[in-house]
Every structure is written in C-alpha cells, then in structure tokens.
C-alpha positions in Angstrom: 0.0 0.0 0.0 1.5 3.3 -1.1 1.9 6.0 1.6 0.1 8.3 -0.9 -3.1 6.2 -0.5 -3.3 6.9 3.2 -5.8 9.4 4.6 -3.6 12.5 5.3 -4.9 13.0 8.9 -3.0 12.7 12.2 -5.4 10.1 13.8 -2.5 8.7 16.0 -2.1 12.0 17.7 -5.6 11.8 19.2 -6.7 10.1 22.4 -8.4 6.8 22.3 -12.0 7.0 21.0 -14.8 6.6 23.5 -16.3 4.2 20.9 -13.5 1.7 21.6 -13.5 1.9 25.4 -15.5 -1.0 27.0 -18.3 0.0 29.2 -16.9 -2.3 31.9 -13.6 -4.1 32.3 -15.5 -7.3 33.2 -17.1 -7.4 29.8 -13.8 -8.0 28.1 -11.8 -9.7 30.9 -12.2 -13.2 29.4 -10.7 -14.3 26.1 -13.0 -13.8 23.1 -13.8 -17.3 21.8 -14.6 -15.8 18.4 -11.5 -13.5 18.2 -10.4 -12.5 14.8 -7.4 -14.4 13.3 -7.4 -12.3 10.1 -4.3 -11.4 8.3 -5.0 -7.7 9.2 -4.9 -8.5 13.0 -1.7 -10.6 12.6 0.0 -7.8 10.6 -0.9 -5.2 13.2 0.4 -7.4 16.1 3.6 -8.0 14.2 4.2 -4.3 13.5 3.8 -2.8 16.9 1.9 -2.7 20.2 -1.8 -3.3 20.6 -4.2 -0.4 21.4 -4.2 0.7 25.0 -0.6 -0.1 25.6 0.8 3.5 25.2 1.7 5.2 28.4 -0.2 8.4 29.1 1.8 11.7 28.6 1.4 13.1 32.1 2.3 16.6 31.0 -0.5 16.5 28.5 -2.9 15.1 31.1 -2.0 17.9 33.6 -2.6 20.5 30.9 -6.0 19.0 30.1 -7.0 18.9 33.8 -5.9 22.5 34.5 -7.7 23.7 31.3 -10.9 21.9 32.3 -10.9 23.2 35.9 -10.1 26.8 34.9 -12.7 26.7 32.1 -15.4 25.5 34.4 -14.4 28.0 37.1 -14.6 30.9 34.7 -18.0 29.6 33.4 -19.4 29.4 36.9 -18.1 32.9 37.7 -19.7 34.3 34.6 -23.1 32.7 35.5 -22.9 34.1 39.1 -21.9 37.5 37.8 -24.8 37.5 35.3 -27.3 36.6 38.0 -26.1 39.5 40.2 -26.3 42.2 37.6 -28.9 43.9 35.4 -28.0 43.1 31.8 -29.6 43.7 28.5 -30.9 40.8 26.4 -27.8 41.0 24.2 -25.4 41.0 27.1 -27.2 38.0 28.6 -26.9 36.2 25.3 -23.2 37.0 25.0 -22.6 35.6 28.5 -24.6 32.4 27.7 -22.6 31.8 24.5 -19.3 32.4 26.4 -20.3 30.0 29.1 -21.3 27.4 26.5 -18.0 27.6 24.7 -16.1 27.2 28.0 -18.2 24.2 29.1 -17.7 22.5 25.7 -13.9 23.1 25.9 -13.8 21.7 29.4 -15.8 18.6 28.3 -13.3 17.9 25.6 -10.4 18.0 28.1 -12.2 15.8 30.6 -12.9 13.2 27.9 -9.2 13.3 26.9 -8.2 12.6 30.5 -10.7 9.7 30.8 -9.6 8.0 27.5 -5.9 8.3 28.4 -6.1 6.8 31.8 -8.5 4.1 32.9 -10.1 4.1 29.5 -6.8 3.1 28.0 -6.4 0.3 30.5 -9.8 -1.2 29.6 -8.9 -0.9 25.9 -5.7 -2.8 26.6 -7.6 -5.6 28.3 -9.9 -5.8 25.3 -7.0 -5.9 22.9 -5.2 -8.6 24.7 -8.3 -10.8 24.9 -9.2 -10.5 21.2 -12.2 -8.2 21.5 -10.9 -5.6 19.0 -11.5 -6.2 15.3 -9.8 -4.3 12.4 -11.1 -3.5 8.9 -9.8 -1.5 5.9 -11.7 1.7 5.6 -12.1 4.3 2.8 -12.7 7.9 3.9 -15.0 10.3 2.0 -14.6 14.0 1.6 -14.3 15.8 5.0 -16.5 18.6 6.4 -15.8 21.0 9.2 -17.7 20.6 12.4 -16.2 23.3 14.5 -13.3 25.6 15.4 -11.5 26.6 18.5 -9.1 29.6 18.8 -6.8 29.2 21.9 -5.2 32.2 23.4 -1.7 31.3 22.4 -1.7 28.1 20.4 -2.7 27.7 16.7 -6.3 27.5 15.8 -7.8 24.0 16.1 -10.3 22.9 13.4 -12.6 20.0 13.9 -13.7 17.7 11.1 -15.7 14.5 10.3 -15.9 12.1 7.4 -18.0 9.3 6.2 -16.2 6.0 6.5 -16.8 3.0 4.2 -15.8 -0.2 6.1 -15.0 -3.3 4.2 -16.0 -6.5 6.0 -14.6 -10.0 5.6 -17.8 -11.3 4.0 -17.3 -8.9 1.1 -19.9 -6.4 2.1 -19.3 -2.8 3.1 -21.0 -0.5 5.7 -20.8 3.2 6.0 -20.5 5.1 9.3 -19.7 8.6 10.4 -16.2 9.0 11.8 -15.4 10.4 15.2 -14.7 14.1 15.2 -11.0 14.7 14.6 -8.8 17.7 15.2 -6.3 19.4 12.9 -4.4 22.7 12.8 -5.0 22.7 9.0 -7.8 25.0 7.8 -10.3 23.9 5.2 -8.7 26.3 2.7 -5.3 24.8 3.3 -6.6 21.2 3.0 -8.1 22.2 -0.4 -4.8 23.6 -1.5 -3.2 20.3 -0.6 -5.7 18.5 -2.8 -7.8 17.2 0.1 -11.5 17.2 -0.7 -13.5 19.4 1.7 -17.3 19.9 1.5 -19.5 22.2 3.4 -22.2 19.7 4.5 -22.3 16.1 5.4 -24.8 15.4 2.6 -22.1 16.5 0.1 -19.7 13.7 1.2 -20.4 11.1 -1.5 -17.0 9.4 -2.0 -16.7 11.0 -5.4 -13.3 12.4 -4.2 -12.3 10.1 -1.3 -9.5 11.4 0.9 -7.7 8.0 1.4 -7.5 4.7 3.2 -7.0 3.9 6.8 -7.7 1.1 9.3 -10.8 1.1 11.4 -11.0 -0.6 14.8 -14.2 -2.0 16.3 -14.9 -3.3 19.8 -16.9 -6.4 19.1 -19.2 -6.0 22.1 -20.7 -2.8 20.5 -22.6 -2.3 17.2 -20.6 -1.7 14.1 -21.5 2.0 14.0 -19.1 2.5 16.9 -16.1 1.6 14.7 -13.4 4.2 15.1 -10.2 5.5 13.5 -8.8 6.8 16.8 -7.0 3.7 18.0 -3.4 5.0 18.1 -2.0 2.4 15.8 1.3 3.6 14.3 1.6 4.5 10.7 3.7 1.4 10.2 0.9 -0.8 11.6 -1.7 0.9 9.4 0.4 0.4 6.3 1.1 -3.3 7.2 -2.6 -3.9 7.8 -3.6 -2.3 4.5 -0.9 -4.3 2.7 -2.3 -7.5 4.3 -5.8 -6.6 3.3 -4.7 -5.9 -0.3 -2.8 -9.2 -0.7 -5.2 -11.6 0.9 -8.8 -12.0 1.8 -9.0 -11.1 5.4 
C-alpha cells in the first residue's frame, strides 16, 4: 500500500476514542472465543503494540486537567456574575454563549483525560483478549464541524468524514467518523488536494481522501467503529498491505 493512498490526517495524535472503550472491564476480561485471526490482525500485532498499551503523557494530562478546571471556574463565575447584575438581552446572550464555549472546551479535556487513563487500561484488556477487530476503511470527503481559537496556540479545526468499512464477507458498511482535530484549515486542505465539502450530505465518496484502518470493539454495534486507535503509521500500512494481498 503506497503512503500516498493513506488518509492525510493525524489520527494517531488523538486520544483513544470513546467508541473503543469497553463499558466495563469485566465485559472484556475473558478471552473472546470468536476472536479475529485475520491477516490484518496478525499484521498489526507483528508491526507494533496493541491499542491501549501506550503510556499516558502526564504533562498533557496535567494541561488538560488544568484547562478543564479553569474553564469550568470561569464559566461558573460568569453565571454568578450575570445573575447578580442587570444586563440587557444582548449581554445575557453573550454571557450564555461564552459559558457554553467554556463548558464544551472543558468537556473535551475531561474526555481526553478519561480516555488516556483508565479508559486506555480497559482498551488494553480488550485488545489482549481479542475483542478488537480491524477493517480496511475508505474515507470520504471531509467537512468542518467546529473551530477553537486558543489564546496562544494555533487555531484548532474539527472535522468529520464518512467511512466505508469493508467487511470479511465482502460487504461494506458506512458510518460517520469520530470528530478529529487538525491545525490545518479547510482552505489549506483544499490547497493540498484534500476534498473538503460544506455539508455532510455532500460527502459522496466521489473524491475520497484516502485509506485507513478502522478498529471495532466487538461488544458494540458496528456503527461505533473508530479511526482513533493510536495504531502507528507502520501498523496501518502493514494492515492495509495484508488486506490488499489476501482475503481477510
């Protein structure tokens, strides 16, 4: 599989997806008697560690925690200040929007902390016991879902894509990807040749953005398949090569 065929997004940089984290550790604590023995799974295991094995970056976790706490504190102060003052309708609306933005940002950081700590341990247990399945996946055009402008860091853009998952029985199923973050703007993506559309309905796979490997926790429905599994680039390429050379 040529590197040029890979989707040009930094999925390994993201935290583990909530879609892949088991609801309880007990649900995946025993070996899966129907565990996949596909060539894709073997190629992934041979090329690197299984999902859930990466040690958390404590500096990143501390930053996420501090950001979440500060954001919630500012939001609470804004709400209290608004209740104690006489504001016009427009001022009240501005405060409400400001609080909403802070709460959403805090929520993102809290989810990142969760997925990088005990969530990762649950995922590791699921991986070791054969509960994670892997499929080749084709990504559609992407569309922007949001934007965040930090005080000092580069602007963060959020995107989604449709994902066409190819199953071992020869069928395919489409899902919507997790939201993923990039410092690349829609305009810059277009200049790089990446197809960006304005609306989800315009993502038709007419101009797909590339291939990747999708991971699925077999205790959940297939719509919870995710691209945020932190497999390395080498593992993804090895898995796609295995899928291309043999029926998986």
